[in-house]
C-alpha positions as CSV (number, residue, x, y, z in Angstrom):
1,M,14.9,-21.7,-1.6
2,E,16.5,-22.3,-5.1
3,K,18.0,-19.0,-6.7
4,Q,15.0,-17.3,-8.3
5,R,14.0,-14.8,-10.9
6,V,11.5,-12.6,-9.1
7,L,9.3,-10.3,-11.0
8,V,7.8,-7.3,-9.3
9,T,4.9,-5.4,-11.0
10,G,5.0,-1.6,-10.0
11,G,8.7,-2.1,-9.2
12,H,9.5,1.4,-10.1
13,G,6.9,2.8,-7.7
14,F,7.2,4.0,-4.1
15,L,6.8,0.6,-2.4
16,G,8.2,-1.3,-5.4
17,T,11.6,0.5,-5.3
18,H,12.0,-0.5,-1.7
19,V,10.8,-4.1,-2.4
20,C,13.4,-4.5,-5.2
21,N,16.2,-3.1,-3.0
22,R,15.4,-5.6,-0.3
23,L,15.2,-8.5,-2.8
24,R,18.5,-7.8,-4.3
25,K,20.0,-8.5,-0.9
26,C,18.4,-11.9,-0.6
27,P,20.8,-14.9,-1.2
28,W,17.8,-16.9,-2.8
29,V,17.3,-14.1,-5.5
30,R,19.1,-14.5,-8.8
31,E,17.5,-11.7,-10.6
32,V,14.9,-8.9,-9.9
33,L,12.7,-8.1,-13.0
34,T,10.9,-4.8,-13.0
35,P,9.0,-4.4,-16.4
36,G,7.5,-0.8,-16.6
37,S,4.0,0.2,-17.8
38,S,5.6,1.2,-21.1
39,E,6.8,-2.4,-21.7
40,C,3.6,-4.0,-20.4
41,D,0.1,-2.7,-19.8
42,L,-1.3,-5.0,-17.1
43,R,-4.8,-4.1,-18.1
44,K,-4.3,-6.0,-21.4
45,E,-4.2,-9.7,-21.1
46,E,-2.0,-10.1,-24.4
47,D,0.7,-7.8,-22.8
48,V,0.7,-9.8,-19.6
49,R,1.0,-13.0,-21.4
50,R,3.9,-11.8,-23.5
51,M,5.6,-10.4,-20.3
52,Y,5.7,-13.9,-18.7
53,A,6.8,-15.6,-21.7
54,V,9.7,-13.2,-22.1
55,Q,10.6,-12.7,-18.4
56,K,10.1,-16.3,-17.4
57,P,9.9,-15.5,-13.6
58,D,9.9,-18.0,-10.9
59,S,8.0,-15.7,-8.4
60,V,5.9,-12.7,-8.8
61,I,5.2,-9.9,-6.3
62,H,2.2,-8.0,-7.7
63,L,2.4,-4.5,-6.3
64,A,1.1,-2.4,-9.3
65,A,-2.1,-0.6,-8.4
66,V,-4.2,2.6,-9.1
67,V,-4.3,4.3,-5.8
68,G,-5.0,7.6,-4.0
69,G,-6.6,9.2,-1.0
70,I,-10.2,10.0,-0.2
71,G,-10.6,12.7,-2.9
72,A,-9.1,10.4,-5.7
73,N,-11.2,7.5,-4.5
74,R,-14.4,9.7,-4.7
75,A,-13.5,11.2,-8.1
76,H,-12.5,7.9,-9.9
77,P,-14.4,4.8,-8.2
78,G,-15.1,3.2,-11.5
79,R,-11.5,3.5,-12.8
80,F,-10.1,2.3,-9.4
81,F,-12.4,-0.7,-9.5
82,Y,-11.9,-1.7,-13.0
83,E,-8.2,-1.2,-13.5
84,N,-7.2,-2.7,-10.2
85,L,-9.3,-5.7,-10.7
86,L,-8.2,-6.3,-14.3
87,M,-4.5,-5.9,-13.5
88,G,-4.7,-8.4,-10.7
89,L,-6.8,-10.8,-12.6
90,H,-4.4,-10.9,-15.6
91,A,-1.3,-11.0,-13.4
92,M,-2.3,-14.0,-11.4
93,H,-4.0,-15.9,-14.1
94,Q,-1.0,-15.6,-16.5
95,A,1.4,-16.4,-13.7
96,Y,-0.5,-19.7,-13.1
97,S,-0.7,-20.4,-16.8
98,H,3.0,-19.9,-17.3
99,G,4.0,-22.0,-14.3
100,V,5.1,-19.4,-11.8
101,K,6.1,-21.1,-8.6
102,K,4.8,-18.3,-6.3
103,F,2.5,-15.2,-6.5
104,V,2.4,-12.6,-3.8
105,C,-0.7,-10.4,-4.1
106,I,-0.7,-7.1,-2.3
107,G,-4.2,-6.1,-1.0
108,T,-5.4,-3.2,1.0
109,I,-6.9,-2.5,4.4
110,C,-9.6,-0.5,2.5
111,A,-11.0,-4.1,1.9
112,Y,-12.0,-4.2,5.6
113,P,-15.5,-3.6,6.6
114,K,-16.3,0.0,7.7
115,F,-17.1,-0.9,11.3
116,T,-14.6,-3.7,11.7
117,P,-13.8,-4.3,15.5
118,V,-10.4,-2.9,16.4
119,P,-7.9,-4.4,16.0
120,F,-8.6,-5.6,12.6
121,R,-8.2,-9.4,12.5
122,E,-8.0,-11.2,9.2
123,D,-11.0,-13.3,10.0
124,D,-13.2,-10.2,9.9
125,L,-12.5,-9.3,6.4
126,W,-15.9,-10.4,5.1
127,N,-18.2,-9.3,8.0
128,G,-19.5,-6.1,6.3
129,Y,-19.2,-3.6,3.4
130,P,-16.0,-1.4,3.2
131,E,-16.2,2.4,3.9
132,E,-18.0,3.9,1.1
133,T,-15.5,6.5,-0.1
134,N,-12.9,3.7,-1.1
135,A,-15.2,0.6,-1.3
136,P,-14.7,0.1,-5.1
137,Y,-11.0,0.0,-4.7
138,G,-11.2,-2.2,-1.6
139,I,-13.6,-4.8,-3.2
140,A,-11.6,-4.9,-6.4
141,K,-8.5,-5.9,-4.4
142,K,-10.6,-8.3,-2.1
143,A,-11.6,-10.0,-5.2
144,L,-8.0,-10.9,-5.8
145,L,-8.0,-12.7,-2.5
146,V,-10.9,-15.0,-3.7
147,Q,-9.0,-15.6,-6.9
148,A,-5.9,-16.6,-5.0
149,Q,-7.7,-18.9,-2.7
150,A,-9.6,-20.4,-5.7
151,Y,-6.5,-21.0,-7.7
152,R,-4.8,-22.7,-4.7
153,M,-7.9,-24.9,-4.2
154,E,-8.5,-26.0,-7.9
155,Y,-4.8,-25.8,-9.3
156,G,-2.6,-26.0,-6.4
157,F,-1.2,-22.6,-7.2
158,N,0.9,-21.0,-4.6
159,A,-0.6,-17.6,-4.1
160,I,-0.5,-15.6,-0.9
161,Y,-2.2,-12.5,0.0
162,L,-0.9,-9.6,2.2
163,L,-2.8,-6.6,3.6
164,P,-0.4,-3.8,4.3
165,V,-1.7,-0.8,6.4
166,N,-1.2,2.8,5.0
167,L,2.4,3.3,3.9
168,Y,4.6,6.4,4.3
169,G,8.2,7.3,4.0
170,P,10.8,9.3,1.9
171,G,10.1,9.3,-1.7
172,D,6.3,9.0,-1.2
173,N,3.8,10.5,-3.7
174,F,3.2,14.2,-2.7
175,D,0.8,15.1,-5.6
176,P,-2.2,17.0,-4.0
177,E,-4.6,15.1,-6.1
178,T,-3.5,11.6,-5.5
179,S,-1.5,11.5,-2.4
180,H,-2.4,9.8,0.8
181,V,-2.8,11.5,4.2
182,I,0.9,11.8,5.4
183,P,2.4,13.2,2.5
184,A,-0.7,15.5,1.7
185,M,-0.4,17.0,5.2
186,I,3.4,17.4,4.9
187,R,3.0,19.3,1.6
188,K,0.1,21.4,3.0
189,F,2.0,22.6,6.1
190,A,5.2,23.2,4.2
191,E,3.4,25.4,1.6
192,A,1.6,27.2,4.3
193,K,4.7,27.8,6.2
194,E,6.5,28.9,2.9
195,S,3.6,31.4,2.0
196,G,3.1,32.6,5.6
197,S,-0.6,31.4,5.8
198,P,-2.2,31.8,9.2
199,T,-4.4,28.6,8.8
200,V,-4.3,25.2,7.2
201,T,-7.6,23.5,6.4
202,L,-7.8,19.6,6.7
203,W,-10.6,17.3,5.8
204,G,-13.1,15.9,8.4
205,D,-13.2,16.5,12.1
206,G,-9.8,14.9,13.2
207,T,-11.2,12.1,15.2
208,P,-10.6,9.2,13.0
209,T,-7.6,7.0,13.7
210,R,-5.1,5.4,11.3
211,E,-2.3,3.1,11.5
212,F,0.9,3.7,9.3
213,L,3.7,1.5,8.2
214,Y,7.1,2.8,7.2
215,V,7.8,1.8,3.6
216,E,11.1,0.1,4.3
217,D,9.3,-2.1,7.0
218,A,6.6,-2.9,4.5
219,A,9.1,-4.1,2.0
220,E,10.7,-6.3,4.7
221,G,7.4,-7.9,5.5
222,I,6.7,-8.6,1.8
223,V,10.0,-10.2,1.3
224,L,9.9,-12.4,4.4
225,A,6.4,-13.5,3.3
226,T,7.5,-14.3,-0.2
227,E,10.3,-16.6,1.3
228,K,8.5,-18.1,4.2
229,Y,4.7,-18.1,3.9
230,D,2.7,-20.5,2.1
231,A,-1.1,-20.6,3.1
232,P,-4.4,-19.4,1.8
233,E,-5.2,-17.1,4.8
234,P,-4.7,-13.3,4.2
235,V,-2.0,-11.7,6.4
236,N,-2.0,-8.1,7.9
237,L,1.2,-6.1,7.7
238,G,1.5,-3.1,10.1
239,T,2.5,-1.9,13.5
240,G,-0.6,-2.5,15.6
241,Q,-0.5,1.1,16.7
242,E,-3.0,3.9,15.8
243,I,-2.9,7.7,15.9
244,S,-5.8,10.2,15.6
245,M,-5.8,12.6,12.7
246,K,-5.6,15.5,15.0
247,D,-2.5,14.0,16.7
248,L,-1.0,13.3,13.3
249,A,-1.6,16.7,12.1
250,A,0.0,18.3,15.2
251,L,3.0,16.0,14.9
252,I,3.6,16.9,11.2
253,A,3.0,20.6,11.7
254,R,5.7,20.5,14.5
255,E,8.3,18.6,12.4
256,V,7.6,21.0,9.4
257,G,7.8,24.0,11.7
258,Y,4.4,25.2,11.0
259,V,3.0,27.4,13.9
260,G,-0.5,28.5,12.4
261,E,-3.8,27.3,13.2
262,I,-5.3,24.0,12.0
263,V,-8.9,24.1,10.8
264,W,-10.9,21.0,10.3
265,D,-13.5,21.2,7.4
266,T,-16.2,18.9,8.7
267,S,-18.2,19.2,5.5
268,K,-15.7,16.7,4.1
269,P,-15.8,13.0,4.8
270,N,-13.8,11.5,7.6
271,G,-13.4,8.1,5.9
272,Q,-13.3,5.0,8.0
273,P,-13.6,5.7,11.9
274,R,-10.6,3.7,13.0
275,R,-8.0,1.5,11.5
276,C,-5.6,-0.5,13.6
277,L,-4.5,-3.9,12.7
278,D,-4.0,-7.2,14.6
279,V,-0.4,-8.1,13.5
280,R,0.0,-11.5,15.3
281,R,-0.4,-13.7,12.2
282,A,2.6,-12.0,10.5
283,R,4.8,-12.4,13.6
284,E,3.8,-16.0,14.1
285,Q,3.9,-17.3,10.5
286,F,7.0,-15.5,9.2
287,G,8.5,-13.4,11.9
288,F,7.7,-9.9,10.8
289,R,7.8,-7.1,13.2
290,A,7.9,-3.4,12.2
291,A,11.1,-1.8,13.3
292,M,10.8,2.1,12.6
293,P,9.4,4.2,15.5
294,F,6.6,6.3,14.2
295,E,7.9,9.9,15.1
296,E,11.4,8.9,13.7
297,G,9.6,7.8,10.5
298,I,7.8,11.0,10.2
299,R,11.0,13.0,10.8
300,K,12.7,11.2,8.0
301,T,9.9,11.7,5.6
302,V,9.6,15.4,6.4
303,A,13.3,15.8,6.0
304,W,13.2,14.2,2.6
305,F,10.4,16.4,1.4
306,L,12.0,19.5,2.6
307,E,15.2,18.5,0.9
308,H,13.5,17.8,-2.4
309,H,10.4,20.2,-2.1
310,T,11.4,22.7,-4.9
311,G,11.3,19.8,-7.4
312,V,8.3,18.2,-5.7
313,L,6.3,21.6,-5.8
314,Q,7.1,22.3,-9.3
315,A,6.1,18.8,-10.4
């Protein structure tokens, strides 16, 4: 690849920081551009048009999104649908209009049907409606796959679409209102240990399974795809391994050092029954394999939180 200017939307976020760090090590990258939301509101087409005119990127990795766990998705389905769809539509259309050579769109496994056969194969993406609690978010992101394929078909625009599984790692979002399950559990167990609480209450019944991808592995997969993948078919990024919520909670409690009782609130939703990806396409098409063992990744994430927890809890 020729030396490129790569623009990363959401480049200052959890995943974006790691993607930008990985890009800076690539011999084909001349400059990494990370305009923030104060410089460009991706919901406003004029802002996006101006961003491309000023930055003049060769490639774009679109990471920016409004995200959260089950609670946040239930509280803000309209906002999650509207803002994620709008940001992606503008980012991709203006990239095409400004002659960007490659557009990498990051989707979500929330786009998969609620009862997708395990492991999730990319060909099953349209075989049903997503799990209800995060369907608006999942459908908004899946619409961007349609846009990418349509623009490739009509305009020859080189847009690819990646489906990373749930991410975790040091520096994650630990806000109780918007965090995903691993940081939410870490914070709950740490606070319970600190206060001496005899119980910790978690949502659901503990039976759903999830797959998780360490954030540095996700960044590696995204950068490999940016460099090597050029096809209309979506691609899963994950490990191909799942863990139940009960086992995850026990693992995190052990790493935090919490010894109290875990109570499951079955009045709260479980979310999708199972999530586990078929990761063969990523391996075959651009050689991606996740490297971080899960327990080690959890240990690193817990250690980061405990080191920074005073600032995180105050925030």
